[in-house]
C-alpha positions in Angstrom: 115.3 90.3 86.7 116.8 92.7 89.4 117.2 91.1 92.1 117.3 91.9 96.2 118.7 90.6 99.4 115.5 89.6 101.7 116.2 92.5 104.5 112.7 92.5 106.2 109.9 90.5 106.5 107.1 92.2 108.1 104.1 89.8 109.6 101.8 90.1 111.2 99.5 87.5 113.5 96.2 86.7 113.5 94.4 86.9 116.6 93.6 83.1 118.1 89.6 82.7 118.2 87.9 81.5 121.8 85.5 79.2 121.6 83.1 81.8 122.0 83.9 83.0 118.4 83.4 80.9 114.9 86.2 78.9 114.3 86.7 80.4 111.0 89.9 81.2 111.2 92.8 79.4 112.2 95.8 80.4 113.9 98.5 81.6 111.6 101.7 83.6 110.5 100.4 85.5 107.4 102.9 87.5 105.3 102.8 90.4 103.6 104.6 91.9 101.2 108.4 92.8 102.1 108.1 96.0 102.3 111.5 96.0 102.9 113.2 94.7 99.8 110.5 97.2 98.0 112.0 100.0 100.2 116.2 98.8 99.3 114.5 98.3 95.4 113.7 102.9 96.1 117.2 104.1 97.7 119.3 101.8 94.4 116.7 103.6 92.3 117.8 106.8 93.5 121.1 106.3 94.4 122.3 104.5 91.2 119.8 107.2 88.7 122.1 110.0 91.5 125.5 108.4 90.2 124.2 108.7 86.6 123.6 111.8 86.5 126.8 113.3 87.8 128.6 111.3 85.3 126.2 111.9 82.3 127.9 113.7 79.1 124.5 114.2 77.9 121.9 117.2 78.9 118.8 115.5 78.4 119.7 112.3 80.2 122.1 114.6 83.4 118.9 116.7 83.5 116.1 113.5 83.2 117.9 111.9 85.9 118.0 114.7 88.7 114.1 115.4 88.4 114.1 111.2 88.5 116.4 111.1 92.0 114.7 114.3 93.2 111.6 112.9 93.6 111.2 110.0 94.1 113.4 110.3 97.4 110.6 112.6 98.1 107.6 109.8 96.9 109.7 107.4 98.6 110.0 108.7 102.3 106.0 109.7 101.5 105.1 105.8 100.9 107.5 105.0 104.1 106.1 107.2 106.4 102.3 106.0 105.1 103.2 102.6 105.2 104.2 102.6 109.2 101.4 104.6 110.3 99.4 101.8 109.6 102.4 99.0 110.3 104.5 100.4 113.2 107.9 100.8 112.5 110.1 98.9 109.7 114.1 98.1 110.2 114.8 100.0 107.1 118.5 98.5 105.5 120.6 100.6 103.0 122.7 98.4 100.8 125.9 100.1 98.6 124.7 99.5 94.8 127.2 98.8 91.7 126.5 100.7 88.5 124.3 99.4 85.5 125.3 99.2 81.9 122.0 100.1 81.1 119.8 102.0 83.0 116.5 102.4 80.9 116.9 99.1 81.3 117.6 98.4 84.9 114.4 101.4 85.1 112.3 99.1 83.0 113.3 95.8 85.8 112.2 97.6 88.8 109.2 99.3 87.2 108.1 95.3 86.9 109.2 94.8 89.8 107.1 97.4 91.4 104.1 96.3 89.8 104.3 93.1 91.5 104.2 95.3 94.8 101.6 97.2 93.5 99.3 94.9 93.4 100.0 93.5 97.2 99.2 96.6 98.6 96.0 96.3 100.0 95.5 99.6 100.8 94.7 102.7 97.5 96.6 105.0 99.7 99.7 103.0 99.3 99.1 101.8 95.8 98.4 105.8 94.7 101.8 106.8 96.4 103.6 103.7 94.5 101.3 104.5 91.2 103.5 108.5 91.6 106.4 106.4 91.8 106.2 104.3 88.8 104.6 107.1 87.2 107.5 109.0 87.7 109.8 105.8 86.3 107.5 105.3 83.3 108.5 109.7 82.2 112.1 108.8 82.8 112.2 105.9 80.5 110.9 107.4 77.9 112.8 111.0 78.4 116.2 108.7 78.5 114.7 107.2 75.0 113.2 109.9 73.5 114.8 112.8 74.2 118.5 113.2 73.4 
């Protein structure tokens, strides 16, 4: 499983109710999915794909990883902008990445982690962008596995 450092935690506070309001909500801080971890994962995936792309001796792998690193950056940017349009600016930290030996296994683990964020995301338009990212990763796994 991919382990990510906790970068940020996006939280919001439920407003306090006055005496005139129904007391069905409590005043507590509710955690949203940690968007910083997701963004870090997406940037890490992009950086690994670019690194593997440049060192590949296989033309099909070179092309598959080229598509991944170009497209995931555009989709990540789209996701961040849409997210910030809903919840405000988030602090983004880009960590340095270490190479991985098995890119296919890394992508499978990344896909599973992104699915977790997808299931915790309420807005359908954010889910749609994550769907596109998941589709891109699945297509890349296919290309790396079967188009050698």
